[in-house]
C-alpha atoms as a printed R data frame, in Angstrom:
    type eleno elety resid chain resno       x       y       z
1   ATOM     1    CA   UNK     A     1 -34.754  -1.566  -0.438
2   ATOM     2    CA   UNK     A     2 -35.937   0.904   2.171
3   ATOM     3    CA   UNK     A     3 -33.711   3.406   3.981
4   ATOM     4    CA   UNK     A     4 -33.084   1.147   6.967
5   ATOM     5    CA   UNK     A     5 -31.927  -1.734   4.777
6   ATOM     6    CA   UNK     A     6 -29.740   0.637   2.754
7   ATOM     7    CA   UNK     A     7 -28.088   1.753   5.983
8   ATOM     8    CA   UNK     A     8 -27.512  -1.832   7.111
9   ATOM     9    CA   UNK     A     9 -26.083  -3.007   3.792
10  ATOM    10    CA   UNK     A    10 -23.875   0.046   3.277
11  ATOM    11    CA   UNK     A    11 -22.688   0.438   6.855
12  ATOM    12    CA   UNK     A    12 -23.668   4.119   6.737
13  ATOM    13    CA   UNK     A    13 -26.055   5.495   9.338
14  ATOM    14    CA   UNK     A    14 -29.515   6.627   8.314
15  ATOM    15    CA   UNK     A    15 -28.653  10.117   9.590
16  ATOM    16    CA   UNK     A    16 -25.625  10.319   7.288
17  ATOM    17    CA   UNK     A    17 -27.607   8.984   4.338
18  ATOM    18    CA   UNK     A    18 -30.287  11.627   4.881
19  ATOM    19    CA   UNK     A    19 -27.554  14.276   5.092
20  ATOM    20    CA   UNK     A    20 -26.018  13.092   1.807
21  ATOM    21    CA   UNK     A    21 -29.471  13.165   0.205
22  ATOM    22    CA   UNK     A    22 -30.016  16.754   1.356
23  ATOM    23    CA   UNK     A    23 -26.609  17.780  -0.033
24  ATOM    24    CA   UNK     A    24 -27.319  16.080  -3.359
25  ATOM    25    CA   UNK     A    25 -24.413  13.648  -2.982
26  ATOM    26    CA   UNK     A    26 -26.928  10.815  -3.296
27  ATOM    27    CA   UNK     A    27 -29.697  10.818  -5.881
28  ATOM    28    CA   UNK     A    28 -33.180  10.656  -4.362
29  ATOM    29    CA   UNK     A    29 -34.836   7.289  -4.010
30  ATOM    30    CA   UNK     A    30 -37.881   6.245  -5.963
31  ATOM    31    CA   UNK     A    31 -41.053   7.299  -4.194
32  ATOM    32    CA   UNK     A    32 -43.120   4.292  -3.163
33  ATOM    33    CA   UNK     A    33 -45.721   6.409  -1.400
34  ATOM    34    CA   UNK     A    34 -45.956   9.778   0.329
35  ATOM    35    CA   UNK     A    35 -43.615   8.767   3.159
36  ATOM    36    CA   UNK     A    36 -41.450   5.977   1.765
37  ATOM    37    CA   UNK     A    37 -38.708   5.869  -0.876
38  ATOM    38    CA   UNK     A    38 -36.852   2.826  -2.129
39  ATOM    39    CA   UNK     A    39 -33.190   2.625  -3.067
40  ATOM    40    CA   UNK     A    40 -31.080   0.406  -5.284
41  ATOM    41    CA   UNK     A    41 -27.581  -0.652  -6.324
42  ATOM    42    CA   UNK     A    42 -26.699   2.856  -7.481
43  ATOM    43    CA   UNK     A    43 -27.132   4.125  -3.928
44  ATOM    44    CA   UNK     A    44 -25.015   1.302  -2.506
45  ATOM    45    CA   UNK     A    45 -22.227   2.040  -4.983
46  ATOM    46    CA   UNK     A    46 -22.331   5.769  -4.229
47  ATOM    47    CA   UNK     A    47 -22.241   5.195  -0.480
48  ATOM    48    CA   UNK     A    48 -19.289   2.797  -0.829
49  ATOM    49    CA   UNK     A    49 -17.403   5.476  -2.769
50  ATOM    50    CA   UNK     A    50 -18.225   8.286  -0.335
51  ATOM    51    CA   UNK     A    51 -17.374   6.148   2.685
52  ATOM    52    CA   UNK     A    52 -13.989   5.106   1.321
53  ATOM    53    CA   UNK     A    53 -13.001   8.634   0.319
54  ATOM    54    CA   UNK     A    54 -14.057  10.092   3.652
55  ATOM    55    CA   UNK     A    55 -12.467   7.312   5.747
56  ATOM    56    CA   UNK     A    56  -9.212   6.775   3.867
57  ATOM    57    CA   UNK     A    57  -8.493  10.201   2.384
58  ATOM    58    CA   UNK     A    58 -10.343  12.470   4.803
59  ATOM    59    CA   UNK     A    59 -11.584  14.676   1.986
60  ATOM    60    CA   UNK     A    60 -14.261  17.287   2.535
61  ATOM    61    CA   UNK     A    61 -17.863  16.861   1.472
62  ATOM    62    CA   UNK     A    62 -17.317  19.752  -0.926
63  ATOM    63    CA   UNK     A    63 -14.647  17.721  -2.714
64  ATOM    64    CA   UNK     A    64 -16.888  14.660  -2.706
65  ATOM    65    CA   UNK     A    65 -19.671  16.800  -4.147
66  ATOM    66    CA   UNK     A    66 -17.450  17.925  -7.033
67  ATOM    67    CA   UNK     A    67 -16.678  14.279  -7.813
68  ATOM    68    CA   UNK     A    68 -20.289  13.095  -7.632
69  ATOM    69    CA   UNK     A    69 -21.297  15.977  -9.897
70  ATOM    70    CA   UNK     A    70 -18.788  14.716 -12.464
71  ATOM    71    CA   UNK     A    71 -20.063  11.157 -12.061
72  ATOM    72    CA   UNK     A    72 -23.638  12.272 -12.666
73  ATOM    73    CA   UNK     A    73 -22.634  14.289 -15.742
74  ATOM    74    CA   UNK     A    74 -23.141  11.697 -18.474
75  ATOM    75    CA   UNK     A    75 -21.414  13.954 -21.021
76  ATOM    76    CA   UNK     A    76 -18.093  13.169 -19.310
77  ATOM    77    CA   UNK     A    77 -16.721   9.897 -20.794
78  ATOM    78    CA   UNK     A    78 -15.521   7.194 -18.426
79  ATOM    79    CA   UNK     A    79 -11.893   7.642 -19.467
80  ATOM    80    CA   UNK     A    80 -11.973  11.322 -18.451
81  ATOM    81    CA   UNK     A    81 -13.816  10.490 -15.271
82  ATOM    82    CA   UNK     A    82 -11.024   8.057 -14.408
83  ATOM    83    CA   UNK     A    83  -8.526  10.874 -14.923
84  ATOM    84    CA   UNK     A    84 -10.454  13.051 -12.471
85  ATOM    85    CA   UNK     A    85 -10.367  10.220  -9.928
86  ATOM    86    CA   UNK     A    86  -6.666   9.649 -10.439
87  ATOM    87    CA   UNK     A    87  -5.967  13.340  -9.900
88  ATOM    88    CA   UNK     A    88  -8.069  13.265  -6.745
89  ATOM    89    CA   UNK     A    89  -6.086  10.314  -5.379
90  ATOM    90    CA   UNK     A    90  -2.749  11.883  -6.320
91  ATOM    91    CA   UNK     A    91  -3.714  15.251  -4.874
92  ATOM    92    CA   UNK     A    92  -4.728  13.614  -1.606
93  ATOM    93    CA   UNK     A    93  -1.342  11.936  -1.246
94  ATOM    94    CA   UNK     A    94   1.121  13.337   1.321
95  ATOM    95    CA   UNK     A    95   3.559  15.854  -0.167
96  ATOM    96    CA   UNK     A    96   1.355  16.818  -3.094
97  ATOM    97    CA   UNK     A    97   0.234  20.427  -2.530
98  ATOM    98    CA   UNK     A    98  -1.708  22.345  -5.134
99  ATOM    99    CA   UNK     A    99   0.523  23.450  -7.983
100 ATOM   100    CA   UNK     A   100   1.179  27.162  -8.516
101 ATOM   101    CA   UNK     A   101   1.687  28.759 -11.920
102 ATOM   102    CA   UNK     A   102   5.443  28.900 -11.244
103 ATOM   103    CA   UNK     A   103   5.466  25.179 -10.328
104 ATOM   104    CA   UNK     A   104   3.844  24.342 -13.655
105 ATOM   105    CA   UNK     A   105   6.348  26.452 -15.606
106 ATOM   106    CA   UNK     A   106   9.320  24.938 -13.772
107 ATOM   107    CA   UNK     A   107   8.077  21.400 -14.457
108 ATOM   108    CA   UNK     A   108   7.541  21.928 -18.188
109 ATOM   109    CA   UNK     A   109  11.030  20.672 -19.085
110 ATOM   110    CA   UNK     A   110  10.590  17.490 -17.078
111 ATOM   111    CA   UNK     A   111   7.166  16.968 -18.608
112 ATOM   112    CA   UNK     A   112   8.629  17.152 -22.110
113 ATOM   113    CA   UNK     A   113  11.250  14.575 -21.136
114 ATOM   114    CA   UNK     A   114   8.566  12.261 -19.771
115 ATOM   115    CA   UNK     A   115   6.617  12.516 -23.021
116 ATOM   116    CA   UNK     A   116   9.752  11.550 -24.956
117 ATOM   117    CA   UNK     A   117  10.299   8.542 -22.679
118 ATOM   118    CA   UNK     A   118   6.692   7.383 -23.070
119 ATOM   119    CA   UNK     A   119   7.041   7.630 -26.840
120 ATOM   120    CA   UNK     A   120  10.299   5.662 -26.798
121 ATOM   121    CA   UNK     A   121   8.716   2.976 -24.599
122 ATOM   122    CA   UNK     A   122   5.688   2.750 -26.888
123 ATOM   123    CA   UNK     A   123   3.302   3.841 -24.125
124 ATOM   124    CA   UNK     A   124   0.281   6.076 -24.781
125 ATOM   125    CA   UNK     A   125  -0.008   9.354 -22.890
126 ATOM   126    CA   UNK     A   126  -3.456   8.789 -21.407
127 ATOM   127    CA   UNK     A   127  -3.135  10.351 -17.940
128 ATOM   128    CA   UNK     A   128  -2.322  14.044 -17.941
129 ATOM   129    CA   UNK     A   129  -2.691  14.208 -14.165
130 ATOM   130    CA   UNK     A   130  -0.128  11.449 -13.548
131 ATOM   131    CA   UNK     A   131   2.300  12.921 -16.076
132 ATOM   132    CA   UNK     A   132   2.083  16.384 -14.515
133 ATOM   133    CA   UNK     A   133   2.529  15.029 -10.981
134 ATOM   134    CA   UNK     A   134   5.605  13.034 -12.061
135 ATOM   135    CA   UNK     A   135   7.071  16.121 -13.731
136 ATOM   136    CA   UNK     A   136   6.541  18.137 -10.549
137 ATOM   137    CA   UNK     A   137   8.137  15.415  -8.428
138 ATOM   138    CA   UNK     A   138  11.169  15.240 -10.738
139 ATOM   139    CA   UNK     A   139  11.505  19.028 -10.682
140 ATOM   140    CA   UNK     A   140  11.309  19.163  -6.886
141 ATOM   141    CA   UNK     A   141  14.001  16.478  -6.596
142 ATOM   142    CA   UNK     A   142  16.277  18.382  -8.945
143 ATOM   143    CA   UNK     A   143  15.779  21.602  -6.957
144 ATOM   144    CA   UNK     A   144  16.747  19.693  -3.813
145 ATOM   145    CA   UNK     A   145  20.052  18.696  -5.418
146 ATOM   146    CA   UNK     A   146  19.286  15.134  -6.544
147 ATOM   147    CA   UNK     A   147  20.407  13.904  -9.959
148 ATOM   148    CA   UNK     A   148  17.243  12.858 -11.775
149 ATOM   149    CA   UNK     A   149  18.111  12.684 -15.442
150 ATOM   150    CA   UNK     A   150  16.262  11.026 -18.303
151 ATOM   151    CA   UNK     A   151  17.844   7.643 -17.596
152 ATOM   152    CA   UNK     A   152  16.703   7.719 -13.974
153 ATOM   153    CA   UNK     A   153  13.128   8.606 -14.944
154 ATOM   154    CA   UNK     A   154  13.026   5.828 -17.527
155 ATOM   155    CA   UNK     A   155  14.454   3.335 -15.019
156 ATOM   156    CA   UNK     A   156  11.599   4.120 -12.629
157 ATOM   157    CA   UNK     A   157   8.966   3.874 -15.338
158 ATOM   158    CA   UNK     A   158  10.254   0.548 -16.666
159 ATOM   159    CA   UNK     A   159  10.455  -0.970 -13.177
160 ATOM   160    CA   UNK     A   160   6.975   0.236 -12.281
161 ATOM   161    CA   UNK     A   161   5.594  -0.955 -15.592
162 ATOM   162    CA   UNK     A   162   6.514  -4.489 -14.604
163 ATOM   163    CA   UNK     A   163   4.789  -4.028 -11.252
164 ATOM   164    CA   UNK     A   164   1.733  -2.513 -12.913
165 ATOM   165    CA   UNK     A   165   1.349  -5.505 -15.228
166 ATOM   166    CA   UNK     A   166   0.941  -7.731 -12.198
167 ATOM   167    CA   UNK     A   167  -1.445  -5.661 -10.132
168 ATOM   168    CA   UNK     A   168  -3.598  -3.828 -12.661
169 ATOM   169    CA   UNK     A   169  -6.949  -5.277 -13.642
170 ATOM   170    CA   UNK     A   170  -8.688  -3.592 -16.574
171 ATOM   171    CA   UNK     A   171 -11.668  -1.559 -15.386
172 ATOM   172    CA   UNK     A   172 -14.730  -2.567 -17.370
173 ATOM   173    CA   UNK     A   173 -17.344  -0.124 -18.589
174 ATOM   174    CA   UNK     A   174 -19.838  -2.692 -17.309
175 ATOM   175    CA   UNK     A   175 -19.227  -1.275 -13.840
176 ATOM   176    CA   UNK     A   176 -21.269   1.663 -12.634
177 ATOM   177    CA   UNK     A   177 -19.501   5.021 -12.763
178 ATOM   178    CA   UNK     A   178 -19.337   5.052  -8.959
179 ATOM   179    CA   UNK     A   179 -17.683   1.617  -8.981
180 ATOM   180    CA   UNK     A   180 -15.177   2.800 -11.595
181 ATOM   181    CA   UNK     A   181 -14.266   5.797  -9.431
182 ATOM   182    CA   UNK     A   182 -13.846   3.650  -6.345
183 ATOM   183    CA   UNK     A   183 -11.607   1.199  -8.230
184 ATOM   184    CA   UNK     A   184  -9.372   4.010  -9.498
185 ATOM   185    CA   UNK     A   185  -9.114   6.015  -6.261
186 ATOM   186    CA   UNK     A   186  -8.670   2.965  -4.050
187 ATOM   187    CA   UNK     A   187  -6.145   1.384  -6.412
188 ATOM   188    CA   UNK     A   188  -3.981   4.494  -6.744
189 ATOM   189    CA   UNK     A   189  -4.073   5.255  -3.026
190 ATOM   190    CA   UNK     A   190  -3.282   1.753  -1.769
191 ATOM   191    CA   UNK     A   191  -0.600   1.023  -4.351
192 ATOM   192    CA   UNK     A   192   1.048   4.361  -3.579
193 ATOM   193    CA   UNK     A   193   1.150   3.464   0.114
194 ATOM   194    CA   UNK     A   194   2.815   0.162  -0.693
195 ATOM   195    CA   UNK     A   195   5.356   1.793  -3.019
196 ATOM   196    CA   UNK     A   196   6.233   4.454  -0.448
197 ATOM   197    CA   UNK     A   197   6.705   1.835   2.264
198 ATOM   198    CA   UNK     A   198   8.764  -0.426  -0.025
199 ATOM   199    CA   UNK     A   199  10.943   2.523  -1.057
200 ATOM   200    CA   UNK     A   200  11.538   3.472   2.588
201 ATOM   201    CA   UNK     A   201  12.449  -0.126   3.431
202 ATOM   202    CA   UNK     A   202  14.865  -0.428   0.503
203 ATOM   203    CA   UNK     A   203  16.615   2.843   1.315
204 ATOM   204    CA   UNK     A   204  16.841   2.027   5.024
205 ATOM   205    CA   UNK     A   205  18.214  -1.441   4.317
206 ATOM   206    CA   UNK     A   206  20.902  -0.109   1.960
207 ATOM   207    CA   UNK     A   207  21.857   2.514   4.523
208 ATOM   208    CA   UNK     A   208  22.118  -0.141   7.226
209 ATOM   209    CA   UNK     A   209  24.141  -2.411   4.954
210 ATOM   210    CA   UNK     A   210  26.589   0.390   4.246
211 ATOM   211    CA   UNK     A   211  27.080   1.007   7.966
212 ATOM   212    CA   UNK     A   212  27.706  -2.677   8.650
213 ATOM   213    CA   UNK     A   213  30.216  -2.872   5.799
214 ATOM   214    CA   UNK     A   214  32.122   0.175   6.984
215 ATOM   215    CA   UNK     A   215  32.178  -0.761  10.674
216 ATOM   216    CA   UNK     A   216  35.721  -1.473  11.956
217 ATOM   217    CA   UNK     A   217  36.500  -5.100  12.734
218 ATOM   218    CA   UNK     A   218  36.759  -5.965  16.412
219 ATOM   219    CA   UNK     A   219  39.532  -8.078  17.827
220 ATOM   220    CA   UNK     A   220  38.534 -11.656  18.566
């Protein structure tokens, strides 16, 4: 397809596509003649990924460039590429600032506990990024005065495991690497939004229920 058709099918303006080509975010098209290049499915997949990241996460083109560089590096296996995407989605979530060296040290105890829980549950430790982020979250909660012991962590993991079984579709290596990245980033981001909203609703409802239960009875 020519540039104009690529723009129509992707929903990205020709000006933006040309800008992405200049930055190297998109691979060049195949030269048809001196003035015309043609584009294919790879370009559509890349544009879908860039568009979603920019629209939904608001990430910079520099961050997008780092991701597309990893995608184009064929020495990086798909499983590691998925880890990069998961970290990107987790790092873009509200309340997830970049970890300092002290943060990492403080979270080491929680991380060890999480590894023990995964082993006890018979689950493989395949996502370092997710494990580290959970350890940091647990550590932050403990610093804030909340009781988050091993039983509480395991309760969350077991409950979410049941949810994950229902909403997780295996990502096939038959997909392009851009499609794999979009599936991972979109899935993590949207499911996290739902979990945050559901958690807020549950906590608010319990709080409201407690107030109703403790309200003094009025005379009839």
